[in-house]
N, C-alpha and C positions, 0 to 999 in steps of 0.2 A: 332458589335463586338462579336466575338465568345468566347467560354469558353476555347479555346485552349491556351496552354502555350508555348511560344517561349523562347529559350535560346539565347541571343543576345550578341555578342562581340562588344565592341565599341572602337574606336581609333580616337583621334583628338588632335590637338595642345592644349597646356594649355590655359585655360580661354575661350574656345570656347563655345558660348552661348547654342547652341542646345545640346551639350554634357551634360551640367549640367541639362538642362530641362528634357532630356531623363532619366537621373539618378533619378530625382525627381519623374517623372511619374512612374517609376518602383518601387521605394521605397514606394510610397503612394498607390500602387495597382490599379491605374487608367488604367494601361496598363497590359495585361496578359503576361508579359515578365519577365524573369530573366536577368538582365543587368550586364555584367561583363566588367569592365573598364580595358583597357590596356594603359600603358603609353608610349610604344615604339613598333616598329615593331618586335624587338627581343622578347619581352614578348608575343606579338601576336602569333608569330611562335611557341613559347614554348607551349602556350595553345592549338594551333591547333594540335600539336603533342602529347598532353597529353593523348589521348585515349577517352576523353569525347566528345560526340556529341554536336555540337552547330548548332542552326537553321540558324543563319545569322551573317554576319559581317557588321556593319554600320560604315563607315570610312569617315572622312573628306578629301576632295580633297587637302587640304593644308598640309596634313601629310607628314613629311619627309620620303623619300624612298618608297613612294607608287608607285608601278609599276606593270607590268604584272606578275612578280614572286610572289608578295604578293597576288594578286588576284587568281593566279593559285594554290598557297598553300592552300588558303581557299577552293577552289573548290575541291581539292584533299581530303580534310577532310569531304566533303559533305556539306559544308557551303555556303549558298547563299551570294552574295556580293552586298551591297547597298552603292553607293557613294553619299555623301552630298556635293553639289557644286552649287553655284549660277550661275556660268558662264558655263553652260552646252553646249552652242553653240560653245564655243572655243575648247572643247575637248569631243569627243564622247566616254564616258566611257563604253557603251555597246559594242562598237567595240573593246575595250581593254579587254573585257572578263567579265565585271561587269554584274549583272543580271538586275539592275535598278539604277536610280539616283533620288535624291530628292533635292529640294532647301533648303537652310539653314533655311528658315522660315516655314518648314513643321510642321503640327500639328499631333495630335495623330491618327486621322482617316487616314491621308496620310500614316503614317508608318504602321498601321495595314493592310491597303489595299495592300501595297507592300509585307509585310511578308506573308499574306495569298496567294498572287499570286505566290511567288517565294520560300518561305521557308517551311520547314516541322516542325510542332509543336512536341515537345518531352516532355517526363517526365523529371523533373529536375534531376533525378538520372540516366537517360539513359546514358550508356557509350559505346553504340554500334555505330561504325562508318560505314556507308554504303559504299559499294564498288562502283567504277566508278567515272568518272569526272563529272563536271558540264555540263550543256547543251551545245552542240556543235553548233557553228554558221554555217550557210550555207555558203559554199565556192563557189567562182566563178570558171571559168576555170583555169587550171594550166598547164603550159608547162612541157616538159620533163626535168627531172633532171638526169644528168649523173655524178656520183662520180668516181673520179680516185684516186686510193690509192695504196701505195706500199712503200717499205723500201727506205731509203735515198740512192741515187746513182743508183736507178733502172730506172730513166728517167721519173718520174711521171709528173713533171712540163712540160717537152717537149711534152709528150704524150697528156697532157691536152690541151695545146695550139694548137697542130696539129689537135686534134679532134674538138675543137671549130672552127678552120679555116674551116674544112671540112663541118661542119654544116652550117656555114655562107655562104659557096659557094652554098648551096642548096636554090634556090629561094623561095621554099615553106615556109621558115621560116621568110621571110620578113625582113631580117637584124635584127631580134630580137634574137640575140644569145649573151650570156654572158659567159665569163670566170671568175669565182669567185675564188680568192685565199683564201682558208679556212685553210691553213696549219699553224702549229705553227711556223715553220721556213719558212716564206714566201719568195719565190724567184721570183715571177712573176714581181714585180716592177723592179728588176734588169734585168731580161731577156727581159723586154719590154723597158728598158731605160727610166723609168717613171721620168719625171722632178719633179712632185709634189708627195708628200707622203700622201696627204689627199685631199679629203675624201676617206675613205676606209671602211673596214668591221666594224671597231669600231664605226664610225659615223653612219653607217647604223643600227647597233644593238641598239645604243643609241637612235636613232630616233624612234625605235619601243618600247622602254621601257615605255614611257608614251604617245605614239602617234600612229597614223595609217596612214603613208604616202601613197599618191596616187602613181599610176604606174609611172606618170611623175616624181614625187619626187625621186622614187627609181632609175629610169634610169639616173636622173641628178647626182647621186652619183658615176656613173661609167665613165670611160674614153674611148673614141672611139679609136679603132685601125683600121683605115680606110683601110690600105693595106691588112689586113687579114679579114676585114668584121665584126668583133665582138667587143663587149664592154668588158672592163676589170674592175673588182672590186678589188682594191688593198687590200692586206692582212694586218696582224698585223705589226706594225712598229718595235716592239720588241717581242720576243717570250713570255716574261713575261706579256705582255698586255692581255693575255687570261683572267686575273682576271676581266677585264672590260666587258666581254661578259657574261651577265646574261642568264641562260639557256632558260627561257621562251621567253625573248626578241630575243634571237638567233633563236629559232624555228619560231617565227613570221617573222623575217627578211628573213629566207630561204623561207618561204611560199610566202612572198611578191615578192621575186626574181622570183619565178616560176609563179606568176601571172602577172609579168611585162614583161617577156621574153618567147618566144616559146621554147627555149632550154637554159638550164643553165648547164655548165660544171664546176664541183667543183674540185679543186686541194686540196686533203686532206692529213693530216698526217696519219701514219699507226696505231697509238695507239688507241684502242677502249675500253680498260678496264674501268670499272666504279665501283660503290659502291658494286654491287653484287659480283664481282670477288675479290675485294681488301679490302672492308670495308671502303674505303675512298671516301667521297663525294667530297673532293677537287680534287682528281684524276679524278673523273667523270666529274667535271666541266672543268678541264683542257682539257679533250678530247672531250668536248661537240660538237665542230664544226664537227669533223669527225663522231661522233655518230649520230648527227642529219642528216647530209648529207647522210650517208649510209643507215640510217633507212628509209628515205623518197625517196631515189633514185629509178628511174625506172630501171636503170642499174648501176651496180658497176663494174668498170674495175679494177681488181687486177693485178698490173704490177710487173713483176720480170725479172730476167736475166737468161741466160742459164747455168751459172756456178753452181758448186755444192752447194755453199752457197746461190746463187740466187734462185735455185729451192726450197731449203728448206725454204727460206724466203717467197716465193710465196705460198707454201702449208700452211705455218703457217698463212699467211694473209687470205687465203680462210677459214681456220678453224676458225680464229678469227671473220670473217664476219658472218659465219654460227652461231657461238656461240652468236653473238650479235643479232641474229634474222633475218638476211638477208636471204631470200629464195635463195637456190642454183641456181634456175632457173633464177635469176636476176644477177648472177655473171658471168662476162666475163673475163677469164684469158688471160693476154697479156704477151707474152715473148718478151721483148725488146732486141735489138742487137742479134737477133737469127741467127743461122747458116743457110746457104742457102741449105744445103743438105737435101733432102727429108727424108733420113733415120734418120738423126740426129733429125729432127723435129718430126718424128714418135716416136722416143725414148723419147723425152721430153714430148710428149702428154701422153704416157703410164706412165711415171714417175709421172707427176702431178696428173693424175686421180687415179693412184694406191696408192699414198701417202695420198690423202685427206681422212679424217677420216669418216668412216661410210657410210650409205646409200645415203647421199647427193651427192656423187660422180656421181651417175647415172643421176642426173639432171644438172650437169655441162655441159656447152657448150664446144665444141672443142676450144682449145686455138688459139688465133690469134697471128701470128708471124710477128714481125717488124724487118726487116733486119738492120744491122748496116750501118750507112751512115756517112762518114767522113765529109760531108758538113754541118752537123747540127750545129757544133760550129760556122761556118761561118755565118749561118742564124741568130744565136743569136747575133753575133757581129754586123752584118749589119742591123738587124731588118727586114730582108726580109721575104718572104713567105716560108713556109715549102713545101717539095715535096708533091704533091697532093695524090699520090697513097696510102701511109700508112694511112693517115688520113681518106681517103675514105673507105678503107677496115675496119677500126675500126668503123667508123660511120655506115656502112651497117650491120656489125655484131651486133652493139648495137641496131639498129633499128629492126633487126630480133628478138632479145629478147623482145623488146617492143611490137612488133606485136604479138608475141606468147602469151604474157601476157595480150594483149588487151589494152596496154598503148600507144595508138596512139597519136601523137601530135595533139592537138585540134585546130580547127579554132577559131580565136577570133572574126570574123565577122559573122553576120547572113545575109544571102542573101535572097532577096525578089524581086519579079517581080514588077516593077513600070512603070507607064505610062510616056512617054517622056514629059519632062518639069515640072513634078510634084515634083521633088526633089528640096527642098529649102535650107535646111542646112544638114550638115553631122556631127554627133558626134560620138565619140568613147567611149565606156563604160570603166570606170576605170581611165579615165584621170581627 
């Protein structure tokens, strides 16, 4: 045991045995810790935001509302997280972001070993919070994420489905293409005539709140659209259901989608404002799906129409993406229902690039024009395939931006020369 002092936050259900023992050890001085009891997750969050540095959080696995967001909040304040749980085989807490786990019968030496390995000792009056998040876990391969965003009526949902179909037509992606409906006003279930309304994005996010689903589990939550070749993740059943999408669990869910599919096309709402712009955390959480998707996307397709209001909305959308932190080199502007005249398209290109605010306009790619087609409504009514050419043009333009940024679609298999007859079994990682 060292002479270092640790400031430890504790959280557990009432009458938990180890909780009382830890408090007694701290009070008697047999452990070099200052132990601060919390009676609820709300009190815990308040202490984490208080400005005082804490070495570690020791929390019982049976605590109500213990999930990724609580663990992430502790890490954001520079606090290590130790989960106390006897059934560690059932749930991998380290995969959920915790630094370590202990059984409920742990002794003083076990706790000190964990604190010395993962936490930083502090002076009891130290109030300096270090910057940065907790240790990042190593990530496996991730597929390409394409976010499609634009104002209502610009054709975002149709563009998303057409792009997903085009990616699915490319044999290199091995039929691992997903269309994810992440919009607040979700329309993909209607446009695909989905018979079932669940599972969807709510169930996917909830499964990541206190768990780490496998790639097979993630893919099982999507519906196959065989005639177009992609899978569909249904969106929110009501726009007000965004309150069920906890931010950290949502981020983990989006990462899992990209680790389960070679290409994920996300249909997003246009609003990106958060606490920095409005002072409202509620608004940031309401817009979390679009914020997470665009922040992590390899390519963001900003969709607009050629009308006066449509061009203004497209430019505003590009400015909002750049203000959100999206690199202008990852933004692909798309003019839907565009005129066929080369002169009109040239004028639209000059207007979009001329109106974008500041230096980022130089990094913007040339807009992609999608002509108006009267047959699109018939495609939605019949559930048939979209015309191939527009989707292929958008896919190629998106892939060009990915190639320019080095974000090539990875191979999920590792190839190795083997002798004939030596292959006994074949396994796929992540399953």
